[in-house]
MIDOSE-1310 file (N, C-alpha, C; in nm, 2 decimals, decimal comma, always signed):
residues 308
xxxx	+11,90/+16,26/-9,80/+11,92/+16,30/-9,94/+11,97/+16,18/-10,03; +11,91/+16,16/-10,14/+11,94/+16,05/-10,23/+12,08/+16,08/-10,30; +12,16/+15,97/-10,31/+12,29/+15,98/-10,38/+12,26/+15,91/-10,52; +12,25/+15,98/-10,62/+12,22/+15,92/-10,75/+12,35/+15,88/-10,82
xxxx	+12,36/+15,75/-10,84/+12,48/+15,69/-10,90/+12,44/+15,64/-11,04; +12,51/+15,68/-11,15/+12,47/+15,64/-11,28/+12,59/+15,55/-11,34; +12,55/+15,44/-11,39/+12,64/+15,35/-11,46/+12,62/+15,36/-11,61; +12,72/+15,40/-11,68/+12,72/+15,40/-11,83/+12,76/+15,27/-11,88
xxxx	+12,66/+15,19/-11,93/+12,69/+15,06/-11,97/+12,58/+15,01/-12,06; +12,61/+14,94/-12,16/+12,50/+14,88/-12,25/+12,46/+14,74/-12,21; +12,53/+14,69/-12,11/+12,49/+14,56/-12,05/+12,43/+14,57/-11,92; +12,40/+14,45/-11,85/+12,33/+14,45/-11,72/+12,41/+14,39/-11,61
xxxx	+12,52/+14,32/-11,64/+12,59/+14,24/-11,53/+12,64/+14,33/-11,42; +12,71/+14,44/-11,45/+12,77/+14,52/-11,35/+12,66/+14,60/-11,27; +12,55/+14,64/-11,35/+12,44/+14,71/-11,29/+12,38/+14,62/-11,18; +12,36/+14,49/-11,21/+12,30/+14,40/-11,11/+12,39/+14,39/-10,99
xxxx	+12,52/+14,38/-11,01/+12,62/+14,37/-10,91/+12,61/+14,49/-10,81; +12,62/+14,61/-10,87/+12,61/+14,73/-10,79/+12,48/+14,75/-10,71; +12,37/+14,72/-10,78/+12,24/+14,72/-10,72/+12,23/+14,63/-10,60; +12,29/+14,51/-10,61/+12,29/+14,42/-10,50/+12,37/+14,47/-10,38
xxxx	+12,49/+14,53/-10,41/+12,58/+14,58/-10,31/+12,51/+14,69/-10,22; +12,42/+14,77/-10,29/+12,36/+14,88/-10,22/+12,21/+14,86/-10,19; +12,16/+14,74/-10,20/+12,02/+14,71/-10,19/+11,96/+14,74/-10,05; +12,04/+14,74/-9,94/+11,99/+14,78/-9,81/+12,01/+14,92/-9,77
xxxx	+12,07/+15,00/-9,86/+12,10/+15,14/-9,83/+12,02/+15,23/-9,92; +11,90/+15,28/-9,87/+11,80/+15,35/-9,95/+11,85/+15,48/-10,00; +11,95/+15,54/-9,94/+12,00/+15,67/-9,98/+12,08/+15,66/-10,11; +12,12/+15,54/-10,15/+12,19/+15,53/-10,28/+12,10/+15,48/-10,39
xxxx	+12,08/+15,56/-10,49/+11,99/+15,52/-10,60/+12,08/+15,49/-10,72; +12,07/+15,36/-10,77/+12,15/+15,32/-10,88/+12,07/+15,32/-11,01; +12,13/+15,39/-11,11/+12,06/+15,40/-11,24/+12,16/+15,35/-11,35; +12,10/+15,31/-11,46/+12,18/+15,26/-11,57/+12,14/+15,34/-11,70
xxxx	+12,24/+15,38/-11,77/+12,22/+15,45/-11,90/+12,31/+15,40/-12,01; +12,26/+15,40/-12,13/+12,35/+15,37/-12,24/+12,43/+15,49/-12,29; +12,53/+15,47/-12,37/+12,61/+15,58/-12,41/+12,54/+15,69/-12,49; +12,43/+15,65/-12,55/+12,35/+15,76/-12,62/+12,26/+15,83/-12,53
xxxx	+12,26/+15,80/-12,40/+12,17/+15,87/-12,30/+12,25/+15,96/-12,20; +12,38/+15,98/-12,24/+12,47/+16,06/-12,14/+12,41/+16,20/-12,12; +12,35/+16,26/-12,22/+12,30/+16,40/-12,20/+12,20/+16,40/-12,09; +12,11/+16,31/-12,08/+12,01/+16,30/-11,97/+12,08/+16,27/-11,84
xxxx	+12,19/+16,19/-11,84/+12,26/+16,17/-11,71/+12,32/+16,30/-11,66; +12,38/+16,37/-11,75/+12,45/+16,50/-11,70/+12,34/+16,60/-11,65; +12,23/+16,60/-11,71/+12,12/+16,69/-11,67/+12,07/+16,66/-11,53; +12,09/+16,54/-11,48/+12,05/+16,50/-11,35/+12,15/+16,53/-11,24
xxxx	+12,27/+16,58/-11,29/+12,38/+16,61/-11,20/+12,41/+16,50/-11,09; +12,46/+16,39/-11,13/+12,47/+16,27/-11,04/+12,57/+16,30/-10,93; +12,56/+16,21/-10,83/+12,66/+16,21/-10,72/+12,79/+16,14/-10,77; +12,77/+16,05/-10,86/+12,88/+15,97/-10,91/+12,85/+15,91/-11,05
xxxx	+12,94/+15,90/-11,14/+12,93/+15,84/-11,27/+13,03/+15,72/-11,28; +12,98/+15,60/-11,31/+13,06/+15,49/-11,33/+13,06/+15,45/-11,48; +13,17/+15,43/-11,55/+13,17/+15,39/-11,69/+13,23/+15,25/-11,69; +13,15/+15,15/-11,75/+13,21/+15,02/-11,78/+13,27/+15,02/-11,92
xxxx	+13,40/+15,03/-11,92/+13,47/+15,05/-12,05/+13,44/+14,93/-12,15; +13,42/+14,81/-12,09/+13,40/+14,69/-12,17/+13,26/+14,69/-12,22; +13,17/+14,78/-12,17/+13,03/+14,77/-12,21/+12,98/+14,89/-12,28; +13,07/+14,97/-12,33/+13,02/+15,09/-12,40/+13,07/+15,09/-12,55
xxxx	+13,00/+15,15/-12,64/+13,04/+15,15/-12,78/+13,10/+15,29/-12,82; +13,15/+15,36/-12,72/+13,21/+15,49/-12,75/+13,34/+15,50/-12,68; +13,44/+15,58/-12,73/+13,57/+15,59/-12,66/+13,55/+15,65/-12,52; +13,61/+15,58/-12,42/+13,59/+15,62/-12,28/+13,64/+15,76/-12,25
xxxx	+13,75/+15,80/-12,31/+13,80/+15,94/-12,29/+13,71/+16,04/-12,35; +13,65/+16,01/-12,46/+13,55/+16,10/-12,52/+13,43/+16,12/-12,42; +13,39/+16,01/-12,36/+13,28/+16,02/-12,26/+13,32/+16,10/-12,14; +13,44/+16,08/-12,09/+13,49/+16,16/-11,98/+13,50/+16,31/-12,01
xxxx	+13,55/+16,34/-12,14/+13,56/+16,48/-12,18/+13,42/+16,54/-12,18; +13,31/+16,47/-12,22/+13,18/+16,53/-12,23/+13,13/+16,55/-12,08; +13,17/+16,47/-11,99/+13,13/+16,49/-11,85/+13,20/+16,61/-11,79; +13,33/+16,62/-11,81/+13,41/+16,73/-11,76/+13,38/+16,86/-11,83
xxxx	+13,33/+16,85/-11,95/+13,30/+16,97/-12,03/+13,16/+17,03/-11,99; +13,09/+16,96/-11,91/+12,96/+17,01/-11,86/+12,98/+17,09/-11,73; +12,94/+17,22/-11,73/+12,97/+17,30/-11,61/+12,91/+17,25/-11,48; +12,80/+17,18/-11,49/+12,73/+17,13/-11,37/+12,80/+17,00/-11,32
xxxx	+12,89/+16,94/-11,39/+12,95/+16,81/-11,35/+13,10/+16,81/-11,35; +13,15/+16,93/-11,33/+13,30/+16,95/-11,33/+13,36/+16,87/-11,22; +13,29/+16,86/-11,10/+13,35/+16,79/-10,99/+13,28/+16,66/-10,96; +13,19/+16,62/-11,05/+13,13/+16,49/-11,03/+13,23/+16,37/-11,04
xxxx	+13,25/+16,29/-10,94/+13,35/+16,18/-10,95/+13,31/+16,08/-11,06; +13,42/+16,03/-11,13/+13,41/+15,93/-11,23/+13,49/+15,81/-11,20; +13,43/+15,69/-11,21/+13,50/+15,57/-11,19/+13,49/+15,49/-11,32; +13,60/+15,44/-11,37/+13,61/+15,36/-11,49/+13,64/+15,21/-11,45
xxxx	+13,56/+15,12/-11,49/+13,58/+14,98/-11,48/+13,63/+14,92/-11,61; +13,74/+14,84/-11,61/+13,79/+14,80/-11,74/+13,87/+14,67/-11,72; +13,87/+14,58/-11,82/+13,95/+14,46/-11,82/+14,09/+14,49/-11,88; +14,11/+14,61/-11,93/+14,24/+14,65/-11,98/+14,33/+14,69/-11,87
xxxx	+14,43/+14,61/-11,84/+14,52/+14,63/-11,73/+14,65/+14,70/-11,77; +14,66/+14,74/-11,89/+14,78/+14,80/-11,94/+14,80/+14,94/-11,87; +14,92/+14,96/-11,81/+14,95/+15,07/-11,73/+14,93/+15,20/-11,82; +14,98/+15,21/-11,94/+14,97/+15,33/-12,02/+14,83/+15,37/-12,04
xxxx	+14,75/+15,26/-12,06/+14,60/+15,29/-12,09/+14,54/+15,35/-11,96; +14,57/+15,29/-11,85/+14,52/+15,33/-11,72/+14,55/+15,48/-11,69; +14,68/+15,51/-11,71/+14,73/+15,65/-11,69/+14,65/+15,75/-11,79; +14,64/+15,70/-11,91/+14,57/+15,79/-12,01/+14,42/+15,81/-11,96
xxxx	+14,36/+15,72/-11,91/+14,22/+15,73/-11,86/+14,22/+15,83/-11,74; +14,31/+15,81/-11,65/+14,32/+15,90/-11,53/+14,35/+16,04/-11,57; +14,43/+16,06/-11,67/+14,46/+16,20/-11,72/+14,33/+16,27/-11,77; +14,23/+16,19/-11,80/+14,10/+16,25/-11,86/+14,01/+16,30/-11,74
xxxx	+14,06/+16,29/-11,62/+13,98/+16,35/-11,51/+13,91/+16,24/-11,43; +13,95/+16,12/-11,45/+13,88/+16,01/-11,38/+13,95/+15,99/-11,24; +13,86/+15,97/-11,14/+13,91/+15,96/-11,00/+13,96/+15,82/-10,97; +13,90/+15,72/-11,02/+13,93/+15,58/-10,99/+13,92/+15,49/-11,11
xxxx	+14,02/+15,40/-11,12/+14,02/+15,30/-11,23/+14,02/+15,16/-11,16; +13,91/+15,09/-11,18/+13,89/+14,96/-11,12/+13,91/+14,85/-11,22; +14,00/+14,75/-11,19/+14,03/+14,65/-11,29/+13,92/+14,54/-11,28; +13,88/+14,49/-11,40/+13,79/+14,38/-11,40/+13,87/+14,25/-11,42
xxxx	+13,82/+14,14/-11,36/+13,70/+14,12/-11,29/+13,70/+14,19/-11,16; +13,58/+14,23/-11,11/+13,56/+14,32/-11,00/+13,57/+14,25/-10,87; +13,64/+14,32/-10,78/+13,64/+14,28/-10,64/+13,53/+14,36/-10,57; +13,42/+14,30/-10,53/+13,30/+14,37/-10,49/+13,32/+14,46/-10,37
xxxx	+13,39/+14,41/-10,27/+13,42/+14,49/-10,15/+13,50/+14,61/-10,19; +13,60/+14,59/-10,27/+13,68/+14,71/-10,31/+13,60/+14,81/-10,39; +13,51/+14,77/-10,48/+13,43/+14,86/-10,55/+13,33/+14,93/-10,46; +13,27/+14,86/-10,36/+13,18/+14,92/-10,27/+13,24/+15,04/-10,20
xxxx	+13,36/+15,02/-10,14/+13,42/+15,13/-10,06/+13,48/+15,24/-10,15; +13,51/+15,20/-10,27/+13,56/+15,31/-10,37/+13,44/+15,40/-10,40; +13,32/+15,34/-10,42/+13,20/+15,42/-10,45/+13,16/+15,51/-10,33; +13,16/+15,45/-10,21/+13,12/+15,52/-10,09/+13,21/+15,64/-10,06
xxxx	+13,34/+15,61/-10,07/+13,44/+15,71/-10,04/+13,44/+15,83/-10,14; +13,42/+15,79/-10,27/+13,42/+15,90/-10,37/+13,30/+15,99/-10,35; +13,18/+15,94/-10,31/+13,07/+16,02/-10,28/+13,09/+16,11/-10,16; +13,15/+16,05/-10,06/+13,18/+16,12/-9,93/+13,27/+16,24/-9,96
xxxx	+13,37/+16,22/-10,04/+13,46/+16,32/-10,08/+13,39/+16,43/-10,16; +13,30/+16,39/-10,25/+13,23/+16,49/-10,33/+13,15/+16,58/-10,24; +13,08/+16,53/-10,14/+13,00/+16,61/-10,05/+13,08/+16,70/-9,96; +13,20/+16,65/-9,93/+13,30/+16,74/-9,85/+13,34/+16,85/-9,94
xxxx	+13,37/+16,83/-10,07/+13,42/+16,93/-10,16/+13,31/+17,03/-10,19; +13,18/+16,98/-10,19/+13,07/+17,07/-10,22/+13,03/+17,16/-10,10; +13,09/+17,13/-9,99/+13,06/+17,21/-9,87/+12,96/+17,16/-9,78; +13,00/+17,08/-9,68/+12,91/+17,03/-9,58/+12,92/+17,12/-9,45
xxxx	+12,81/+17,16/-9,39/+12,81/+17,24/-9,27/+12,87/+17,15/-9,16; +12,98/+17,20/-9,10/+13,04/+17,12/-8,99/+12,95/+17,11/-8,86; +12,86/+17,21/-8,85/+12,77/+17,21/-8,73/+12,65/+17,11/-8,75; +12,59/+17,11/-8,87/+12,47/+17,03/-8,88/+12,49/+16,91/-8,97
xxxx	+12,60/+16,90/-9,04/+12,63/+16,79/-9,13/+12,55/+16,80/-9,26; +12,48/+16,91/-9,28/+12,40/+16,92/-9,40/+12,47/+16,99/-9,52; +12,44/+16,96/-9,64/+12,51/+17,02/-9,76/+12,49/+17,17/-9,76; +12,59/+17,24/-9,81/+12,59/+17,39/-9,81/+12,55/+17,45/-9,94
xxxx	+12,60/+17,58/-9,96/+12,55/+17,66/-10,07/+12,57/+17,60/-10,21; +12,69/+17,54/-10,24/+12,72/+17,49/-10,37/+12,62/+17,37/-10,40; +12,60/+17,28/-10,30/+12,51/+17,17/-10,33/+12,37/+17,21/-10,34; +12,33/+17,32/-10,26/+12,19/+17,37/-10,27/+12,16/+17,42/-10,41
xxxx	+12,26/+17,50/-10,46/+12,24/+17,56/-10,59/+12,23/+17,45/-10,70; +12,32/+17,35/-10,68/+12,32/+17,23/-10,77/+12,19/+17,16/-10,77; +12,13/+17,14/-10,66/+12,01/+17,07/-10,64/+11,89/+17,14/-10,71; +11,89/+17,27/-10,69/+11,78/+17,35/-10,75/+11,80/+17,35/-10,90
xxxx	+11,92/+17,36/-10,95/+11,95/+17,36/-11,09/+11,91/+17,23/-11,16; +11,94/+17,12/-11,08/+11,91/+16,98/-11,13/+11,76/+16,97/-11,16; +11,68/+17,01/-11,06/+11,54/+17,00/-11,07/+11,48/+17,09/-11,19; +11,54/+17,21/-11,20/+11,50/+17,29/-11,31/+11,53/+17,23/-11,45
xxxx	+11,65/+17,18/-11,46/+11,69/+17,12/-11,59/+11,60/+17,00/-11,62; +11,55/+16,93/-11,52/+11,47/+16,81/-11,54/+11,32/+16,85/-11,55; +11,29/+16,98/-11,55/+11,16/+17,03/-11,56/+11,06/+16,96/-11,46; +11,11/+16,96/-11,33/+11,03/+16,90/-11,23/+10,93/+17,00/-11,17
xxxx	+10,82/+16,95/-11,11/+10,74/+17,03/-11,02/+10,79/+17,01/-10,88; +10,83/+17,11/-10,81/+10,89/+17,10/-10,67/+10,87/+17,22/-10,59; +10,89/+17,21/-10,46/+10,88/+17,32/-10,37/+11,02/+17,35/-10,31; +11,06/+17,48/-10,31/+11,18/+17,52/-10,24/+11,13/+17,59/-10,11
xxxx	+11,17/+17,54/-10,00/+11,13/+17,59/-9,87/+11,25/+17,65/-9,80; +11,23/+17,78/-9,78/+11,34/+17,86/-9,71/+11,30/+17,88/-9,57; +11,39/+17,86/-9,48/+11,36/+17,87/-9,33/+11,47/+17,95/-9,26; +11,43/+18,04/-9,17/+11,53/+18,10/-9,09/+11,46/+18,14/-8,95
xxxx	+11,55/+18,18/-8,86/+11,50/+18,20/-8,72/+11,48/+18,35/-8,70; +11,38/+18,38/-8,61/+11,35/+18,52/-8,58/+11,41/+18,55/-8,44; +11,47/+18,66/-8,42/+11,53/+18,71/-8,29/+11,64/+18,62/-8,25; +11,71/+18,56/-8,34/+11,82/+18,46/-8,30/+11,95/+18,54/-8,25
xxxx	+11,97/+18,65/-8,31/+12,09/+18,73/-8,26/+12,07/+18,77/-8,11; +11,95/+18,81/-8,08/+11,92/+18,85/-7,94/+11,94/+18,73/-7,85; +11,90/+18,61/-7,90/+11,92/+18,49/-7,82/+12,07/+18,47/-7,79; +12,15/+18,48/-7,90/+12,30/+18,46/-7,88/+12,35/+18,56/-7,78
xxxx	+12,31/+18,68/-7,79/+12,36/+18,79/-7,70/+12,33/+18,76/-7,55; +12,22/+18,69/-7,53/+12,18/+18,66/-7,39/+12,23/+18,53/-7,34; +12,22/+18,42/-7,43/+12,25/+18,29/-7,38/+12,39/+18,24/-7,43; +12,45/+18,31/-7,53/+12,58/+18,27/-7,57/+12,58/+18,19/-7,70
xxxx	+12,69/+18,19/-7,77/+12,69/+18,12/-7,90/+12,68/+17,97/-7,89; +12,73/+17,91/-7,78/+12,73/+17,76/-7,77/+12,58/+17,72/-7,76; +12,50/+17,79/-7,68/+12,36/+17,76/-7,68/+12,29/+17,79/-7,81; +12,34/+17,89/-7,88/+12,29/+17,93/-8,01/+12,31/+17,81/-8,11
xxxx	+12,43/+17,75/-8,10/+12,46/+17,64/-8,19/+12,37/+17,52/-8,16; +12,33/+17,50/-8,03/+12,23/+17,40/-8,00/+12,10/+17,42/-8,06; +12,05/+17,55/-8,07/+11,93/+17,58/-8,14/+11,94/+17,55/-8,29; +12,05/+17,58/-8,35/+12,07/+17,56/-8,49/+12,06/+17,41/-8,52
xxxx	+12,13/+17,33/-8,43/+12,12/+17,18/-8,45/+11,98/+17,13/-8,43; +11,91/+17,18/-8,33/+11,77/+17,15/-8,31/+11,68/+17,18/-8,43; +11,71/+17,30/-8,49/+11,63/+17,34/-8,61/+11,66/+17,25/-8,72; +11,78/+17,21/-8,75/+11,82/+17,12/-8,86/+11,74/+16,99/-8,84
xxxx	+11,75/+16,94/-8,71/+11,68/+16,81/-8,68/+11,53/+16,82/-8,71; +11,47/+16,93/-8,67/+11,33/+16,95/-8,68/+11,29/+16,95/-8,83; +11,37/+17,02/-8,91/+11,34/+17,02/-9,06/+11,36/+16,89/-9,12; +11,47/+16,82/-9,08/+11,49/+16,68/-9,14/+11,38/+16,59/-9,10
xxxx	+11,34/+16,59/-8,97/+11,23/+16,50/-8,93/+11,10/+16,51/-9,01; +11,07/+16,64/-9,04/+10,94/+16,66/-9,11/+10,95/+16,64/-9,27; +11,07/+16,68/-9,32/+11,09/+16,65/-9,46/+11,10/+16,50/-9,49; +11,17/+16,43/-9,41/+11,19/+16,29/-9,43/+11,06/+16,21/-9,40
xxxx	+10,97/+16,26/-9,31/+10,85/+16,19/-9,28/+10,75/+16,20/-9,39; +10,78/+16,28/-9,49/+10,69/+16,30/-9,60/+10,69/+16,19/-9,70; +10,77/+16,08/-9,67/+10,79/+15,97/-9,76/+10,82/+16,01/-9,90; +10,91/+16,11/-9,91/+10,95/+16,16/-10,04/+11,09/+16,10/-10,07
xxxx	+11,10/+16,03/-10,18/+11,23/+15,97/-10,22/+11,33/+16,07/-10,27; +11,28/+16,19/-10,31/+11,37/+16,29/-10,37/+11,36/+16,42/-10,29; +11,38/+16,41/-10,16/+11,38/+16,53/-10,08/+11,52/+16,57/-10,05; +11,54/+16,70/-10,01/+11,67/+16,76/-9,98/+11,66/+16,86/-9,87
xxxx	+11,76/+16,86/-9,78/+11,77/+16,96/-9,68/+11,91/+17,02/-9,68; +11,93/+17,15/-9,69/+12,06/+17,21/-9,69/+12,07/+17,32/-9,59; +12,19/+17,35/-9,55/+12,22/+17,46/-9,45/+12,30/+17,57/-9,52; +12,23/+17,68/-9,54/+12,30/+17,79/-9,61/+12,41/+17,85/-9,52
xxxx	+12,38/+17,85/-9,39/+12,48/+17,91/-9,30/+12,40/+17,98/-9,19; +12,46/+17,99/-9,07/+12,39/+18,06/-8,96/+12,26/+18,00/-8,93; +12,15/+18,08/-8,93/+12,02/+18,02/-8,90/+11,94/+18,01/-9,02; +12,00/+18,00/-9,14/+11,93/+17,99/-9,27/+11,94/+17,85/-9,33
xxxx	+11,82/+17,79/-9,36/+11,81/+17,66/-9,42/+11,73/+17,66/-9,55; +11,75/+17,56/-9,63/+11,67/+17,54/-9,75/+11,63/+17,39/-9,75; +11,50/+17,36/-9,79/+11,46/+17,22/-9,81/+11,39/+17,22/-9,95; +11,39/+17,10/-10,01/+11,32/+17,08/-10,13/+11,25/+16,95/-10,13
xxxx	+11,12/+16,95/-10,18/+11,05/+16,83/-10,20/+10,99/+16,82/-10,34; +10,96/+16,70/-10,38/+10,90/+16,69/-10,51/+10,75/+16,72/-10,50; +10,69/+16,77/-10,61/+10,55/+16,80/-10,60/+10,53/+16,94/-10,55; +10,40/+16,98/-10,54/+10,37/+17,12/-10,50/+10,29/+17,13/-10,37
xxxx	+10,27/+17,01/-10,30/+10,19/+17,01/-10,18/+10,29/+17,01/-10,05; +10,30/+17,12/-9,99/+10,40/+17,13/-9,88/+10,34/+17,20/-9,76; +10,21/+17,23/-9,76/+10,15/+17,31/-9,65/+10,16/+17,23/-9,52; +10,13/+17,10/-9,52/+10,13/+17,02/-9,40/+10,27/+17,01/-9,34
xxxx	+10,37/+17,00/-9,43/+10,51/+17,00/-9,38/+10,54/+17,12/-9,30; +10,50/+17,24/-9,36/+10,53/+17,37/-9,30/+10,46/+17,38/-9,16; +10,33/+17,33/-9,16/+10,26/+17,34/-9,03/+10,33/+17,25/-8,93; +10,37/+17,14/-8,96/+10,43/+17,05/-8,87/+10,57/+17,10/-8,82
xxxx	+10,64/+17,16/-8,91/+10,77/+17,22/-8,87/+10,75/+17,33/-8,76; +10,65/+17,42/-8,79/+10,62/+17,52/-8,69/+10,57/+17,47/-8,56; +10,49/+17,37/-8,56/+10,44/+17,31/-8,43/+10,56/+17,25/-8,36; +10,64/+17,16/-8,42/+10,75/+17,10/-8,36/+10,85/+17,20/-8,31
xxxx	+10,88/+17,30/-8,39/+10,98/+17,40/-8,35/+10,93/+17,47/-8,22; +10,81/+17,53/-8,23/+10,76/+17,61/-8,12/+10,76/+17,53/-7,99; +10,73/+17,40/-7,99/+10,73/+17,32/-7,87/+10,87/+17,29/-7,82; +10,96/+17,25/-7,92/+11,09/+17,21/-7,88/+11,19/+17,32/-7,84
xxxx	+11,16/+17,44/-7,89/+11,26/+17,55/-7,87/+11,25/+17,60/-7,72; +11,14/+17,56/-7,65/+11,12/+17,61/-7,52/+11,23/+17,56/-7,42; +11,29/+17,45/-7,45/+11,39/+17,39/-7,36/+11,52/+17,47/-7,37; +11,53/+17,56/-7,46/+11,66/+17,64/-7,47/+11,64/+17,77/-7,39
xxxx	+11,53/+17,80/-7,33/+11,51/+17,92/-7,25/+11,48/+17,89/-7,11; +11,51/+17,99/-7,02/+11,48/+17,97/-6,88/+11,33/+17,99/-6,86; +11,28/+17,93/-6,75/+11,14/+17,94/-6,72/+11,10/+18,09/-6,70; +11,19/+18,17/-6,65/+11,16/+18,31/-6,63/+11,13/+18,38/-6,77
xxxx	+11,22/+18,35/-6,86/+11,20/+18,42/-7,00/+11,08/+18,36/-7,07; +11,05/+18,23/-7,05/+10,93/+18,17/-7,11/+10,80/+18,23/-7,05; +10,80/+18,25/-6,92/+10,68/+18,31/-6,86/+10,66/+18,46/-6,91; +10,77/+18,53/-6,92/+10,76/+18,67/-6,97/+10,72/+18,67/-7,12
xxxx	+10,77/+18,57/-7,20/+10,75/+18,57/-7,34/+10,85/+18,65/-7,42; +10,95/+18,69/-7,36/+11,05/+18,77/-7,42/+11,18/+18,77/-7,35; +11,29/+18,81/-7,41/+11,42/+18,83/-7,35/+11,46/+18,97/-7,35; +11,55/+19,01/-7,26/+11,59/+19,16/-7,26/+11,73/+19,17/-7,29
xxxx	+11,76/+19,26/-7,39/+11,90/+19,28/-7,44/+11,93/+19,42/-7,44; +12,04/+19,46/-7,38/+12,08/+19,61/-7,39/+12,14/+19,64/-7,53; +12,09/+19,75/-7,59/+12,15/+19,79/-7,72/+12,28/+19,86/-7,70; +12,33/+19,92/-7,81/+12,47/+19,98/-7,80/+12,47/+20,11/-7,71
xxxx	+12,35/+20,16/-7,69/+12,34/+20,28/-7,60/+12,31/+20,24/-7,46; +12,30/+20,11/-7,43/+12,28/+20,06/-7,30/+12,13/+20,06/-7,26; +12,04/+20,09/-7,36/+11,90/+20,08/-7,34/+11,85/+19,94/-7,35; +11,77/+19,89/-7,26/+11,72/+19,76/-7,26/+11,61/+19,74/-7,36
xxxx	+11,62/+19,65/-7,45/+11,52/+19,62/-7,55/+11,46/+19,48/-7,53; +11,34/+19,46/-7,57/+11,27/+19,33/-7,55/+11,25/+19,26/-7,68; +11,29/+19,13/-7,68/+11,28/+19,05/-7,81/+11,20/+18,93/-7,77; +11,10/+18,89/-7,86/+11,02/+18,77/-7,83/+11,10/+18,65/-7,84
xxxx	+11,05/+18,54/-7,78/+11,11/+18,41/-7,79/+11,14/+18,37/-7,93; +11,25/+18,31/-7,96/+11,29/+18,27/-8,09/+11,18/+18,19/-8,16; +11,15/+18,23/-8,28/+11,05/+18,16/-8,37/+11,11/+18,13/-8,50; +11,04/+18,06/-8,59/+11,09/+18,02/-8,72/+11,00/+18,08/-8,83
xxxx	+11,06/+18,14/-8,93/+10,98/+18,19/-9,04/+11,01/+18,10/-9,17; +10,91/+18,07/-9,24/+10,92/+17,98/-9,36/+10,86/+18,05/-9,48; +10,94/+18,06/-9,58/+10,89/+18,11/-9,71/+10,91/+18,00/-9,82; +10,80/+17,97/-9,89/+10,80/+17,86/-9,98/+10,77/+17,91/-10,12
xxxx	+10,85/+17,87/-10,22/+10,83/+17,90/-10,36/+10,79/+17,77/-10,43; +10,67/+17,77/-10,48/+10,62/+17,65/-10,56/+10,67/+17,67/-10,70; +10,75/+17,57/-10,75/+10,82/+17,58/-10,88/+10,74/+17,48/-10,97; +10,65/+17,54/-11,05/+10,58/+17,46/-11,15/+10,67/+17,45/-11,28
xxxx	+10,64/+17,35/-11,36/+10,72/+17,34/-11,48/+10,71/+17,47/-11,56; +10,83/+17,52/-11,60/+10,83/+17,63/-11,69/+10,82/+17,77/-11,62; +10,79/+17,77/-11,49/+10,77/+17,90/-11,42/+10,90/+17,98/-11,41; +11,01/+17,92/-11,38/+11,14/+17,98/-11,36/+11,24/+17,94/-11,47
xxxx	+11,33/+18,03/-11,51/+11,43/+17,99/-11,60/+11,56/+17,95/-11,53; +11,58/+18,01/-11,41/+11,71/+17,98/-11,34/+11,69/+18,00/-11,19; +11,80/+17,97/-11,12/+11,80/+17,98/-10,97/+11,78/+18,13/-10,92; +11,83/+18,22/-11,00/+11,82/+18,36/-10,96/+11,68/+18,41/-10,95
xxxx	+11,60/+18,36/-11,05/+11,45/+18,40/-11,05/+11,38/+18,34/-10,92; +11,42/+18,22/-10,89/+11,36/+18,16/-10,77/+11,40/+18,24/-10,65; +11,53/+18,28/-10,64/+11,58/+18,35/-10,53/+11,51/+18,48/-10,51; +11,47/+18,55/-10,62/+11,40/+18,68/-10,61/+11,27/+18,66/-10,55
xxxx	+11,19/+18,56/-10,59/+11,06/+18,53/-10,53/+11,07/+18,49/-10,39; +11,18/+18,41/-10,36/+11,20/+18,36/-10,22/+11,22/+18,48/-10,13; +11,30/+18,58/-10,17/+11,32/+18,70/-10,09/+11,19/+18,77/-10,05; +11,09/+18,77/-10,14/+10,96/+18,83/-10,12/+10,88/+18,75/-10,02
xxxx	+10,87/+18,62/-10,03/+10,79/+18,54/-9,94/+10,86/+18,53/-9,80; +10,99/+18,53/-9,80/+11,06/+18,53/-9,67/+11,03/+18,66/-9,59; +11,03/+18,77/-9,66/+11,00/+18,90/-9,60/+10,86/+18,90/-9,55; +10,76/+18,85/-9,62/+10,62/+18,84/-9,57/+10,61/+18,76/-9,45
xxxx	+10,68/+18,65/-9,45/+10,68/+18,56/-9,33/+10,73/+18,63/-9,21; +10,84/+18,70/-9,22/+10,91/+18,76/-9,11/+10,83/+18,89/-9,06; +10,73/+18,94/-9,13/+10,65/+19,05/-9,09/+10,54/+19,01/-8,99; +10,52/+18,88/-8,99/+10,42/+18,82/-8,90/+10,48/+18,78/-8,77
xxxx	+10,41/+18,81/-8,66/+10,47/+18,78/-8,52/+10,46/+18,63/-8,50; +10,57/+18,57/-8,44/+10,58/+18,43/-8,41/+10,61/+18,35/-8,53; +10,61/+18,22/-8,51/+10,64/+18,12/-8,62/+10,53/+18,12/-8,72; +10,57/+18,12/-8,85/+10,47/+18,13/-8,95/+10,53/+18,08/-9,08
xxxx	+10,44/+18,06/-9,18/+10,49/+18,03/-9,32/+10,41/+18,10/-9,42; +10,47/+18,13/-9,53/+10,40/+18,19/-9,65/+10,44/+18,11/-9,77; +10,34/+18,07/-9,85/+10,36/+17,99/-9,97/+10,32/+18,08/-10,09; +10,42/+18,09/-10,18/+10,40/+18,16/-10,31/+10,35/+18,06/-10,41
xxxx	+10,23/+18,07/-10,46/+10,17/+17,97/-10,55/+10,15/+18,04/-10,69; +10,20/+18,16/-10,71/+10,18/+18,22/-10,84/+10,23/+18,15/-10,95; +10,16/+18,16/-11,07/+10,21/+18,10/-11,19/+10,31/+18,19/-11,25; +10,33/+18,18/-11,38/+10,43/+18,26/-11,45/+10,39/+18,41/-11,44
């Protein structure tokens, strides 16, 4: 997932410096905006905002207030770079909700680790799954909202496992966790292999995942996830269960029930410009396509391509 870093600065010197620092790290995307472009910056819900106080023509505290006043950027980290070393001024800036105040001239190594650590803390605060290391619900909703605000064409891919509870009942939760990690890896492999610079994979919780890609062509990705999952999931079952094609689980009354080998269901919502007003509307359509996918035996996918 790309970490979008925005520098608010009317000049180019610091932008060139930061770009050089992160030139070998593709996940960090460095953008520069002037003070009159802040509205667009906030709409993109960045991973981090850096303000060069010496290079803006507006009061720094006013800029910080506009960032913190935006409901989508309440926890977006802010770094201020300034040649003003006066303690009272620094404290005043920090009181405006700024996480870090870096004195100019810049120590490049210090700035590098300040940026990296601020973004790491942001992702921790937004909720990272401890099992898969993927972003959780808050970041998922933020990402969908960001794309809607920017009027992008994109696909939201919802994925979950079939008969996973039955698997846990037979093989135990530790083995169940291994299937969850395998599922996350399978999704990541196929989303990232799409050569998409603006892709996203999140873990809602349990056996539920969400992925997003730019554009509206996702069928090949879904096909590849199904193929890779069905082949790889076999290693989590005994040969006996694989030969039978099902596992046996006693219900609450002690009656043995048969459940097919764990499969994956994928529901996709194609989000064309202007089709949806908010994340709730996307969620309603997602529930419909997920239901359709789960009514089909085995691993499958359903894509909703309806217009408005």
